[in-house]
Structure formats: structure tokens, C-alpha cells
C-alpha positions as CSV (number, residue, x, y, z in Angstrom):
1,M,-20.3,-7.0,5.5
2,I,-17.0,-8.1,7.1
3,T,-15.9,-11.6,6.2
4,L,-13.9,-13.5,8.9
5,K,-11.4,-15.9,7.3
6,S,-10.5,-19.4,8.3
7,E,-6.9,-20.5,8.7
8,R,-7.2,-22.2,5.3
9,E,-8.3,-19.0,3.7
10,I,-5.6,-17.0,5.4
11,Q,-3.0,-19.5,4.2
12,A,-4.3,-19.1,0.6
13,M,-3.9,-15.3,0.9
14,E,-0.4,-15.8,2.3
15,E,0.5,-17.8,-0.9
16,S,-0.9,-15.0,-3.0
17,G,1.0,-12.5,-0.8
18,A,4.3,-14.4,-1.3
19,I,4.0,-13.9,-5.1
20,L,3.4,-10.2,-4.5
21,A,6.2,-9.9,-1.9
22,G,8.6,-11.6,-4.3
23,I,7.8,-9.1,-7.1
24,H,8.6,-6.2,-4.7
25,E,11.9,-7.9,-3.8
26,E,12.7,-8.0,-7.5
27,L,11.8,-4.4,-8.1
28,R,14.5,-3.3,-5.6
29,G,17.1,-4.2,-8.3
30,F,15.0,-3.4,-11.3
31,I,13.9,0.2,-10.7
32,K,16.6,2.6,-11.9
33,P,16.9,6.0,-13.7
34,G,16.0,5.8,-17.4
35,L,13.1,3.3,-17.0
36,T,9.6,4.4,-17.9
37,T,6.7,3.7,-15.5
38,M,5.1,1.6,-18.2
39,E,8.2,-0.6,-18.3
40,I,7.8,-1.2,-14.5
41,N,4.1,-2.0,-15.0
42,N,4.9,-4.5,-17.8
43,F,7.6,-6.1,-15.6
44,V,5.1,-6.6,-12.7
45,Q,2.4,-7.9,-15.0
46,A,4.7,-10.4,-16.6
47,R,5.8,-11.7,-13.1
48,I,2.2,-12.0,-11.8
49,E,1.1,-13.9,-14.9
50,A,4.2,-16.2,-14.9
51,A,3.2,-17.2,-11.4
52,G,-0.2,-18.4,-12.7
53,A,-2.0,-15.5,-10.9
54,I,-4.3,-12.7,-12.1
55,C,-3.5,-8.9,-12.1
56,E,-6.7,-8.0,-10.1
57,Q,-6.4,-4.3,-10.8
58,I,-7.0,-4.6,-14.5
59,G,-10.6,-3.9,-15.2
60,F,-11.4,-2.7,-11.6
61,E,-13.9,0.1,-12.2
62,G,-12.4,0.5,-15.6
63,Y,-8.8,0.7,-14.5
64,E,-6.5,-0.5,-17.4
65,Y,-3.2,-1.4,-15.8
66,A,-1.7,-4.1,-13.6
67,T,-0.1,-1.5,-11.3
68,C,-0.4,2.0,-10.0
69,T,2.9,3.8,-10.4
70,S,2.8,7.1,-8.5
71,V,5.9,9.4,-8.7
72,N,7.0,12.2,-6.3
73,D,3.9,14.4,-5.6
74,E,1.5,11.7,-6.8
75,I,-0.1,10.1,-3.8
76,C,-1.8,7.1,-5.4
77,H,-3.4,5.7,-8.5
78,G,-0.7,7.0,-10.9
79,F,-1.1,5.7,-14.4
80,P,1.9,3.9,-15.9
81,G,3.1,5.6,-19.0
82,K,5.9,7.4,-20.8
83,Y,7.4,9.2,-17.7
84,V,11.1,8.4,-17.5
85,L,12.4,8.0,-14.0
86,K,15.3,10.2,-13.0
87,D,17.9,10.1,-10.2
88,G,16.3,11.3,-6.9
89,D,12.7,10.4,-7.9
90,L,10.4,8.6,-5.4
91,I,8.1,6.0,-6.9
92,K,5.3,4.0,-5.3
93,V,4.4,0.7,-7.0
94,D,1.0,-0.7,-5.9
95,T,-0.6,-3.9,-7.2
96,V,-3.1,-6.6,-6.3
97,V,-2.6,-10.3,-6.9
98,N,-5.4,-12.8,-7.3
99,Y,-4.0,-16.3,-6.9
100,N,-6.7,-19.0,-7.1
101,G,-9.2,-16.6,-5.8
102,A,-7.1,-15.4,-2.8
103,M,-6.2,-11.7,-2.8
104,S,-3.1,-9.8,-1.6
105,D,-2.5,-6.1,-1.9
106,S,0.8,-4.3,-1.3
107,C,2.3,-0.9,-2.3
108,W,6.0,-0.3,-1.8
109,S,8.1,2.9,-2.3
110,Y,11.4,3.0,-4.0
111,A,14.1,5.7,-4.3
112,V,15.3,6.0,-7.8
113,G,19.1,6.1,-8.0
114,E,20.5,8.2,-5.1
115,A,17.9,9.2,-2.6
116,T,17.9,12.8,-1.4
117,P,18.0,13.3,2.4
118,V,14.3,14.3,2.3
119,V,13.2,11.2,0.4
120,K,15.3,9.0,2.7
121,H,13.7,10.5,5.8
122,L,10.2,10.4,4.4
123,M,10.6,6.7,3.4
124,E,12.0,5.7,6.8
125,V,9.1,7.5,8.6
126,T,6.4,6.0,6.4
127,E,7.7,2.5,6.7
128,K,8.0,2.7,10.4
129,A,4.5,4.2,10.6
130,L,3.2,1.1,8.7
131,Y,4.7,-1.2,11.3
132,L,3.5,0.9,14.2
133,G,0.0,0.5,12.8
134,I,0.4,-3.2,12.3
135,E,1.4,-3.5,16.0
136,Q,-2.0,-2.2,16.9
137,A,-3.9,-4.6,14.6
138,K,-4.9,-7.2,17.2
139,A,-8.1,-8.8,18.3
140,G,-9.8,-6.6,20.9
141,N,-8.2,-3.3,19.7
142,R,-10.2,-0.8,17.7
143,V,-9.6,0.6,14.2
144,G,-8.8,4.0,15.8
145,D,-5.8,2.4,17.6
146,I,-4.2,1.7,14.2
147,G,-4.8,5.2,12.9
148,H,-3.8,6.9,16.1
149,A,-0.4,5.1,16.3
150,I,0.4,6.1,12.7
151,Q,-0.8,9.7,12.9
152,T,0.9,10.6,16.2
153,Y,4.3,9.2,15.0
154,V,4.1,10.8,11.5
155,E,3.1,14.2,12.8
156,S,5.9,14.0,15.5
157,E,8.3,13.8,12.6
158,G,6.9,16.9,10.9
159,F,5.0,15.1,8.1
160,S,1.2,14.7,7.5
161,V,-1.0,11.7,6.9
162,V,-3.3,11.6,3.9
163,R,-7.0,11.5,4.9
164,E,-8.8,10.9,1.6
165,F,-7.3,7.5,0.9
166,I,-7.3,4.7,3.5
167,G,-6.8,1.0,4.1
168,H,-9.6,-1.5,3.8
169,G,-10.8,-5.1,4.3
170,I,-9.7,-7.5,1.6
171,G,-11.0,-10.9,0.5
172,P,-13.0,-12.3,-1.1
173,T,-12.8,-9.2,-3.3
174,M,-10.2,-6.4,-3.6
175,H,-12.0,-3.9,-1.5
176,E,-14.2,-5.0,1.5
177,S,-15.3,-3.6,4.8
178,P,-14.0,-2.3,7.2
179,S,-12.4,1.0,6.3
180,I,-9.0,1.5,8.0
181,P,-8.0,5.2,8.3
182,H,-4.4,6.1,9.1
183,Y,-5.5,8.8,11.5
184,G,-7.9,8.9,14.4
185,E,-8.4,8.4,18.1
186,A,-7.2,5.5,20.2
187,G,-10.1,3.4,21.6
188,K,-12.5,4.5,18.9
189,G,-14.1,2.8,16.0
190,L,-14.9,-0.8,15.1
191,R,-13.5,-3.5,17.3
192,L,-11.0,-5.8,15.5
193,K,-11.7,-9.5,15.5
194,E,-9.7,-12.7,14.8
195,G,-10.1,-13.7,11.2
196,M,-10.3,-10.2,9.7
197,T,-8.0,-9.5,6.8
198,I,-7.2,-5.9,6.1
199,T,-4.7,-3.6,4.4
200,I,-2.7,-1.0,6.3
201,E,-1.2,1.5,3.8
202,P,-0.3,4.9,5.2
203,M,0.3,7.7,2.7
204,V,2.6,10.3,4.2
205,N,3.3,13.8,2.8
206,T,6.2,16.2,3.4
207,G,3.7,19.1,3.3
208,A,0.0,19.3,4.0
209,W,-2.2,16.2,3.8
210,K,-4.7,17.6,1.3
211,S,-4.9,16.2,-2.2
212,K,-6.2,17.2,-5.6
213,M,-7.3,14.9,-8.5
214,D,-5.8,14.8,-12.0
215,D,-8.1,15.2,-15.0
216,N,-8.0,11.4,-15.5
217,G,-10.2,11.0,-12.5
218,W,-7.9,8.5,-10.8
219,T,-4.5,10.0,-9.9
220,A,-4.4,11.9,-6.7
221,R,-1.4,14.2,-5.9
222,T,-0.5,16.6,-3.1
223,K,-2.2,19.9,-3.3
224,D,0.9,21.8,-2.3
225,G,3.3,19.9,-4.6
226,G,5.1,18.2,-1.7
227,L,6.4,14.6,-1.9
228,S,4.2,11.7,-0.9
229,C,5.3,8.2,0.2
230,Q,3.4,4.9,0.8
231,F,4.0,1.5,2.3
232,E,1.3,-1.2,2.4
233,H,0.9,-4.7,3.7
234,T,-2.0,-7.1,3.7
235,I,-2.4,-8.6,7.2
236,A,-4.6,-11.1,9.0
237,I,-5.7,-10.7,12.6
238,T,-5.0,-13.9,14.5
239,K,-5.0,-15.0,18.1
240,E,-1.2,-14.5,18.1
241,G,-1.6,-10.9,16.8
242,A,-1.1,-9.4,13.3
243,R,0.2,-11.8,10.6
244,V,1.7,-10.0,7.6
245,L,0.7,-11.9,4.5
246,T,2.8,-9.8,2.1
247,Q,6.1,-9.9,4.1
248,Q,9.2,-9.4,2.1
249,K,12.6,-11.1,2.8
């Protein structure tokens, strides 16, 4: 079932999103070579809890951590741990904030130290793809319009869009209907309505889009070993168009 949100509910999600956006802003200066992915997780968890919010990912289907920290060829759901970041790495930090029952979800990618030309280009394309998708998230458009805008741009740059992991509705729980693929045909799929709150979160690979799963049953990585990048916002569909609820400064 798709829950249409009132303006009051959207404002509450925006307050949650401001906490999350602020944490991503802090991570820009925090992430550096020599840190472990667990240190990043602990930093994020402390910031969420200090804001009086809940780390919604902890306990979700048995997941144990406040964040997913996915490095290089890891597409998503990377476990924080002992891995030490090195110069040139590409890390994706994904977390969900529950603030007084209002949800926000955002993943952001960070170059560790000096970004290689490939990492820099991949990050630029993936972030632009996110905003091209957001431009299509307006009442009257269809879900396929979002995916088509993302896919056509990404593929024009020589990269590929992950198929197995997609965006979703959000609120009152972390994962709700509808599904939001980052590929597809324009004019196809569910019609978007005012009051929907969704995530748009393209995962873009330097090589092929296919993934494989680690033995932990959570972490997906590129099948061919190529790099993967992701940017994600939580948005609300309003009469004025898409409203980004996790917008950073």
C-alpha cells in the first residue's frame, strides 16, 4: 500500500532529513585515509543518537549496524569493519534516520584522499543521474520516467545502472511501496501522485551492471570487479514538484 503524506508529515520527514544531511556534510571532512569503516559507522551512530534520533537500520531484518559502508566494487550493504581506507578508495555511506517516527534515507559517495580520474568521473555522473531522476519525480509522471532519465544519461557516459537494487517508498516504515527502478521506459509504470515520499538512489558501475552476493548474505558487489558509486535522496512529490528532504548545504 502506498501512503500519501500530509504537509505536516512531509515537514517531519524534512526535520529527520536535516539531521541526516548534516551528518553527510560532516563526513566530507571526517573521511580520510587510515580510518576503518567501523570508525565511520561509529561516528554516524553517535551523531544520530546525539540528535535524539534512532539508527533505523539497526535490527532491520537482523542487520547489526547503523550504516552500510560499501567500498570500491561493493555496490551496497557493505558491513562496517576493520577495513582501513586508503588513498583513492571510493566509499558509499548509507544510513536511515528515524526522528520522532519520521524517516529519512540517504547514501552519499566519498572519494578517500585524492580521487583518481575514473572515480571522479564516476561520482560526477552518478550524482548528476540522481538529480536528473529527481527532475522527473513530479505528479502526473510515471515511475518509468525517473528510471529512463537516469539510465539514458548513465549509459551515454559509458557506465551501467544496477538493476537488482532500486529505490522505494519510505514512511511510515523504512521500505514501502512503490518500487523505483533506476532504469526503464518513459511513460511506463505507476503514475506518481502528490504526497508520495520515495527514495531515488542510482547505483552506477564502471563495468557491467550485474552483481554477486558475498557470503554474509547482505553485501552486493560488481560481478566483474568494477567500481560502483551511489547517491541517494529522500524526496516528496508536491504540487510544486520534487522536494528533496535530505538536501545538503
